[in-house]
C-alpha atoms as an extended CHARMM CRD file, in Angstrom:
* protein
*
       138  EXT
         1         1  UNK       CA             70.4960000000       65.3490000000        4.8350000000  PROA      1               0.0000000000
         2         2  UNK       CA             72.9450000000       62.7840000000        5.7840000000  PROA      2               0.0000000000
         3         3  UNK       CA             71.4370000000       60.4120000000        3.2740000000  PROA      3               0.0000000000
         4         4  UNK       CA             72.1730000000       62.7310000000        0.3390000000  PROA      4               0.0000000000
         5         5  UNK       CA             75.8390000000       62.5610000000        1.1660000000  PROA      5               0.0000000000
         6         6  UNK       CA             77.6030000000       59.9610000000       -1.0210000000  PROA      6               0.0000000000
         7         7  UNK       CA             79.9250000000       59.0550000000        1.7970000000  PROA      7               0.0000000000
         8         8  UNK       CA             77.0060000000       58.3900000000        4.1650000000  PROA      8               0.0000000000
         9         9  UNK       CA             76.9840000000       54.9520000000        5.7680000000  PROA      9               0.0000000000
        10        10  UNK       CA             73.8090000000       53.8990000000        7.5720000000  PROA      10              0.0000000000
        11        11  UNK       CA             74.0270000000       53.0580000000       11.2040000000  PROA      11              0.0000000000
        12        12  UNK       CA             73.9770000000       49.4650000000       12.4150000000  PROA      12              0.0000000000
        13        13  UNK       CA             70.3070000000       49.5260000000       13.6500000000  PROA      13              0.0000000000
        14        14  UNK       CA             69.0910000000       50.7320000000       10.2280000000  PROA      14              0.0000000000
        15        15  UNK       CA             70.9360000000       47.9100000000        8.4860000000  PROA      15              0.0000000000
        16        16  UNK       CA             69.4560000000       45.3790000000       10.9020000000  PROA      16              0.0000000000
        17        17  UNK       CA             65.9560000000       46.7420000000       10.2660000000  PROA      17              0.0000000000
        18        18  UNK       CA             66.3780000000       46.3670000000        6.5040000000  PROA      18              0.0000000000
        19        19  UNK       CA             67.7950000000       42.8440000000        6.9020000000  PROA      19              0.0000000000
        20        20  UNK       CA             64.8840000000       41.9050000000        9.1420000000  PROA      20              0.0000000000
        21        21  UNK       CA             62.4580000000       43.4340000000        6.6250000000  PROA      21              0.0000000000
        22        22  UNK       CA             64.0130000000       41.4120000000        3.7760000000  PROA      22              0.0000000000
        23        23  UNK       CA             63.8780000000       38.2110000000        5.8380000000  PROA      23              0.0000000000
        24        24  UNK       CA             60.2070000000       38.8370000000        6.6820000000  PROA      24              0.0000000000
        25        25  UNK       CA             59.4200000000       39.4590000000        3.0160000000  PROA      25              0.0000000000
        26        26  UNK       CA             61.1700000000       36.2030000000        2.0650000000  PROA      26              0.0000000000
        27        27  UNK       CA             59.2440000000       34.2790000000        4.7350000000  PROA      27              0.0000000000
        28        28  UNK       CA             55.9430000000       35.8110000000        3.5880000000  PROA      28              0.0000000000
        29        29  UNK       CA             56.7580000000       34.8450000000        0.0040000000  PROA      29              0.0000000000
        30        30  UNK       CA             57.5000000000       31.2610000000        1.0730000000  PROA      30              0.0000000000
        31        31  UNK       CA             54.2230000000       31.1110000000        3.0110000000  PROA      31              0.0000000000
        32        32  UNK       CA             52.2890000000       32.4300000000        0.0190000000  PROA      32              0.0000000000
        33        33  UNK       CA             53.9510000000       29.8680000000       -2.2410000000  PROA      33              0.0000000000
        34        34  UNK       CA             53.0530000000       27.0810000000        0.2040000000  PROA      34              0.0000000000
        35        35  UNK       CA             49.4490000000       28.3440000000        0.3490000000  PROA      35              0.0000000000
        36        36  UNK       CA             49.2860000000       28.4260000000       -3.4470000000  PROA      36              0.0000000000
        37        37  UNK       CA             50.6340000000       24.8620000000       -3.6450000000  PROA      37              0.0000000000
        38        38  UNK       CA             48.1650000000       23.6890000000       -0.9870000000  PROA      38              0.0000000000
        39        39  UNK       CA             45.2980000000       25.3400000000       -2.8500000000  PROA      39              0.0000000000
        40        40  UNK       CA             46.4620000000       23.7410000000       -6.0960000000  PROA      40              0.0000000000
        41        41  UNK       CA             46.6540000000       20.2920000000       -4.4750000000  PROA      41              0.0000000000
        42        42  UNK       CA             43.2320000000       20.7810000000       -2.9070000000  PROA      42              0.0000000000
        43        43  UNK       CA             41.7160000000       21.7960000000       -6.2370000000  PROA      43              0.0000000000
        44        44  UNK       CA             43.2700000000       18.7590000000       -7.9390000000  PROA      44              0.0000000000
        45        45  UNK       CA             41.7870000000       16.4390000000       -5.2900000000  PROA      45              0.0000000000
        46        46  UNK       CA             38.3910000000       18.1020000000       -5.6730000000  PROA      46              0.0000000000
        47        47  UNK       CA             38.5880000000       17.7000000000       -9.4520000000  PROA      47              0.0000000000
        48        48  UNK       CA             39.4280000000       13.9990000000       -9.1800000000  PROA      48              0.0000000000
        49        49  UNK       CA             36.6460000000       13.4790000000       -6.6220000000  PROA      49              0.0000000000
        50        50  UNK       CA             34.1260000000       15.2980000000       -8.8400000000  PROA      50              0.0000000000
        51        51  UNK       CA             35.1330000000       13.1180000000      -11.7950000000  PROA      51              0.0000000000
        52        52  UNK       CA             34.6410000000        9.9310000000       -9.8000000000  PROA      52              0.0000000000
        53        53  UNK       CA             31.3320000000       11.2340000000       -8.4830000000  PROA      53              0.0000000000
        54        54  UNK       CA             30.1190000000       11.9240000000      -12.0180000000  PROA      54              0.0000000000
        55        55  UNK       CA             31.1490000000        8.4400000000      -13.1390000000  PROA      55              0.0000000000
        56        56  UNK       CA             29.2310000000        6.8650000000      -10.2510000000  PROA      56              0.0000000000
        57        57  UNK       CA             26.2140000000        9.0320000000      -10.9640000000  PROA      57              0.0000000000
        58        58  UNK       CA             26.3450000000        8.0170000000      -14.6330000000  PROA      58              0.0000000000
        59        59  UNK       CA             26.3450000000        4.3210000000      -13.6720000000  PROA      59              0.0000000000
        60        60  UNK       CA             23.4480000000        4.8700000000      -11.2720000000  PROA      60              0.0000000000
        61        61  UNK       CA             21.4350000000        6.7760000000      -13.8470000000  PROA      61              0.0000000000
        62        62  UNK       CA             22.0780000000        4.0810000000      -16.4530000000  PROA      62              0.0000000000
        63        63  UNK       CA             20.7630000000        1.4460000000      -14.0560000000  PROA      63              0.0000000000
        64        64  UNK       CA             17.7920000000        3.6610000000      -13.2100000000  PROA      64              0.0000000000
        65        65  UNK       CA             16.9250000000        4.1380000000      -16.8910000000  PROA      65              0.0000000000
        66        66  UNK       CA             17.0890000000        0.3940000000      -17.4840000000  PROA      66              0.0000000000
        67        67  UNK       CA             14.9080000000       -0.2420000000      -14.4320000000  PROA      67              0.0000000000
        68        68  UNK       CA             12.3330000000        2.3340000000      -15.5230000000  PROA      68              0.0000000000
        69        69  UNK       CA             12.2330000000        0.8610000000      -19.0220000000  PROA      69              0.0000000000
        70        70  UNK       CA             11.7200000000       -2.6640000000      -17.6840000000  PROA      70              0.0000000000
        71        71  UNK       CA              9.0940000000       -1.6350000000      -15.1550000000  PROA      71              0.0000000000
        72        72  UNK       CA              7.0860000000        0.3330000000      -17.7160000000  PROA      72              0.0000000000
        73        73  UNK       CA              7.3120000000       -2.5440000000      -20.1760000000  PROA      73              0.0000000000
        74        74  UNK       CA              6.1810000000       -5.1010000000      -17.5820000000  PROA      74              0.0000000000
        75        75  UNK       CA              3.4740000000       -2.7850000000      -16.2720000000  PROA      75              0.0000000000
        76        76  UNK       CA              2.0790000000       -2.4150000000      -19.7720000000  PROA      76              0.0000000000
        77        77  UNK       CA              2.1980000000       -6.1600000000      -20.3430000000  PROA      77              0.0000000000
        78        78  UNK       CA              0.3940000000       -6.7800000000      -17.0550000000  PROA      78              0.0000000000
        79        79  UNK       CA             -2.3300000000       -4.2760000000      -17.9270000000  PROA      79              0.0000000000
        80        80  UNK       CA             -2.8400000000       -5.7760000000      -21.3880000000  PROA      80              0.0000000000
        81        81  UNK       CA             -2.8940000000       -9.2910000000      -19.8920000000  PROA      81              0.0000000000
        82        82  UNK       CA             -5.5450000000       -8.3260000000      -17.3410000000  PROA      82              0.0000000000
        83        83  UNK       CA             -7.7170000000       -6.7190000000      -20.0230000000  PROA      83              0.0000000000
        84        84  UNK       CA             -7.3770000000       -9.7890000000      -22.2490000000  PROA      84              0.0000000000
        85        85  UNK       CA             -8.2730000000      -12.1360000000      -19.3780000000  PROA      85              0.0000000000
        86        86  UNK       CA            -11.3550000000      -10.0600000000      -18.5300000000  PROA      86              0.0000000000
        87        87  UNK       CA            -12.4270000000       -9.9890000000      -22.1990000000  PROA      87              0.0000000000
        88        88  UNK       CA            -11.9500000000      -13.7630000000      -22.4390000000  PROA      88              0.0000000000
        89        89  UNK       CA            -14.0320000000      -14.2080000000      -19.2690000000  PROA      89              0.0000000000
        90        90  UNK       CA            -16.7790000000      -11.9820000000      -20.6850000000  PROA      90              0.0000000000
        91        91  UNK       CA            -16.7120000000      -13.8730000000      -23.9720000000  PROA      91              0.0000000000
        92        92  UNK       CA            -16.9290000000      -17.2130000000      -22.1940000000  PROA      92              0.0000000000
        93        93  UNK       CA            -19.8390000000      -16.0280000000      -20.0240000000  PROA      93              0.0000000000
        94        94  UNK       CA            -21.7380000000      -14.6950000000      -23.0410000000  PROA      94              0.0000000000
        95        95  UNK       CA            -21.0570000000      -17.9280000000      -24.9350000000  PROA      95              0.0000000000
        96        96  UNK       CA            -22.4200000000      -19.9670000000      -22.0080000000  PROA      96              0.0000000000
        97        97  UNK       CA            -25.4810000000      -17.7140000000      -21.7850000000  PROA      97              0.0000000000
        98        98  UNK       CA            -24.6670000000      -16.2280000000      -18.3670000000  PROA      98              0.0000000000
        99        99  UNK       CA            -25.5130000000      -12.6120000000      -19.0790000000  PROA      99              0.0000000000
       100       100  UNK       CA            -26.1860000000      -11.9600000000      -15.3990000000  PROA      100             0.0000000000
       101       101  UNK       CA            -22.6250000000      -12.9790000000      -14.4870000000  PROA      101             0.0000000000
       102       102  UNK       CA            -21.2470000000      -10.5350000000      -17.0670000000  PROA      102             0.0000000000
       103       103  UNK       CA            -23.4150000000       -7.7850000000      -15.5930000000  PROA      103             0.0000000000
       104       104  UNK       CA            -22.1330000000       -8.5190000000      -12.0730000000  PROA      104             0.0000000000
       105       105  UNK       CA            -18.5170000000       -8.5620000000      -13.3060000000  PROA      105             0.0000000000
       106       106  UNK       CA            -19.0460000000       -5.1730000000      -14.9830000000  PROA      106             0.0000000000
       107       107  UNK       CA            -20.4190000000       -3.8120000000      -11.6820000000  PROA      107             0.0000000000
       108       108  UNK       CA            -17.4020000000       -5.1340000000       -9.7870000000  PROA      108             0.0000000000
       109       109  UNK       CA            -15.0470000000       -3.6020000000      -12.3150000000  PROA      109             0.0000000000
       110       110  UNK       CA            -16.8840000000       -0.2620000000      -12.3330000000  PROA      110             0.0000000000
       111       111  UNK       CA            -16.9110000000       -0.0290000000       -8.5310000000  PROA      111             0.0000000000
       112       112  UNK       CA            -13.5360000000       -1.6230000000       -7.8480000000  PROA      112             0.0000000000
       113       113  UNK       CA            -11.4120000000        0.2530000000      -10.3760000000  PROA      113             0.0000000000
       114       114  UNK       CA            -11.8320000000        3.7640000000       -8.9060000000  PROA      114             0.0000000000
       115       115  UNK       CA            -11.2820000000        2.4730000000       -5.3890000000  PROA      115             0.0000000000
       116       116  UNK       CA             -8.2170000000        0.5270000000       -6.5040000000  PROA      116             0.0000000000
       117       117  UNK       CA             -6.6580000000        3.4940000000       -8.2620000000  PROA      117             0.0000000000
       118       118  UNK       CA             -7.5940000000        5.7970000000       -5.3910000000  PROA      118             0.0000000000
       119       119  UNK       CA             -5.9390000000        3.5280000000       -2.8410000000  PROA      119             0.0000000000
       120       120  UNK       CA             -2.8790000000        3.0980000000       -5.0240000000  PROA      120             0.0000000000
       121       121  UNK       CA             -2.3280000000        6.8260000000       -5.4900000000  PROA      121             0.0000000000
       122       122  UNK       CA             -3.0970000000        7.5710000000       -1.8320000000  PROA      122             0.0000000000
       123       123  UNK       CA             -0.4190000000        5.0830000000       -0.7470000000  PROA      123             0.0000000000
       124       124  UNK       CA              1.9920000000        6.4210000000       -3.3400000000  PROA      124             0.0000000000
       125       125  UNK       CA              1.5560000000       10.0350000000       -2.2230000000  PROA      125             0.0000000000
       126       126  UNK       CA              1.9280000000        8.9910000000        1.4180000000  PROA      126             0.0000000000
       127       127  UNK       CA              5.1900000000        7.1790000000        0.6340000000  PROA      127             0.0000000000
       128       128  UNK       CA              6.5050000000       10.1900000000       -1.2810000000  PROA      128             0.0000000000
       129       129  UNK       CA              5.6150000000       12.4870000000        1.6090000000  PROA      129             0.0000000000
       130       130  UNK       CA              7.4710000000       10.2020000000        4.0400000000  PROA      130             0.0000000000
       131       131  UNK       CA             10.5150000000       10.1120000000        1.7370000000  PROA      131             0.0000000000
       132       132  UNK       CA             10.4890000000       13.8870000000        1.4640000000  PROA      132             0.0000000000
       133       133  UNK       CA             10.1890000000       14.2360000000        5.2470000000  PROA      133             0.0000000000
       134       134  UNK       CA             13.0940000000       11.8340000000        5.8130000000  PROA      134             0.0000000000
       135       135  UNK       CA             15.2810000000       13.6570000000        3.2880000000  PROA      135             0.0000000000
       136       136  UNK       CA             14.6450000000       17.0030000000        5.0070000000  PROA      136             0.0000000000
       137       137  UNK       CA             15.5030000000       15.5320000000        8.4190000000  PROA      137             0.0000000000
       138       138  UNK       CA             18.7540000000       13.9730000000        7.2040000000  PROA      138             0.0000000000
């Protein structure tokens, strides 16, 4: 009822409580502003880092694409060269009248090709499994 009186003056402890409350609110506001600034700075650093990471990944992928293109081109050239050499060898053997040599070469090719491809893909799958195991351990 004292507070409804226009001539009421609050006591000294009440004034101190309100001053303390205002000071605490000001400090909390400053802390929140500092947190917001820190978060902003952190987000800016993350954005810059992500941009640099994307640029590096782009360079790596460009190099990888070039490497894959070269390796597929050279692999195709090697396969065509091997086939042409074998055909030339067959033609030379037939021309010289060595049909038995051609037959033996065909046997070697027929038996060796599946074993060669099998060994290649076995080694490739083993290497991929080791890479996968190392990446899970890291």
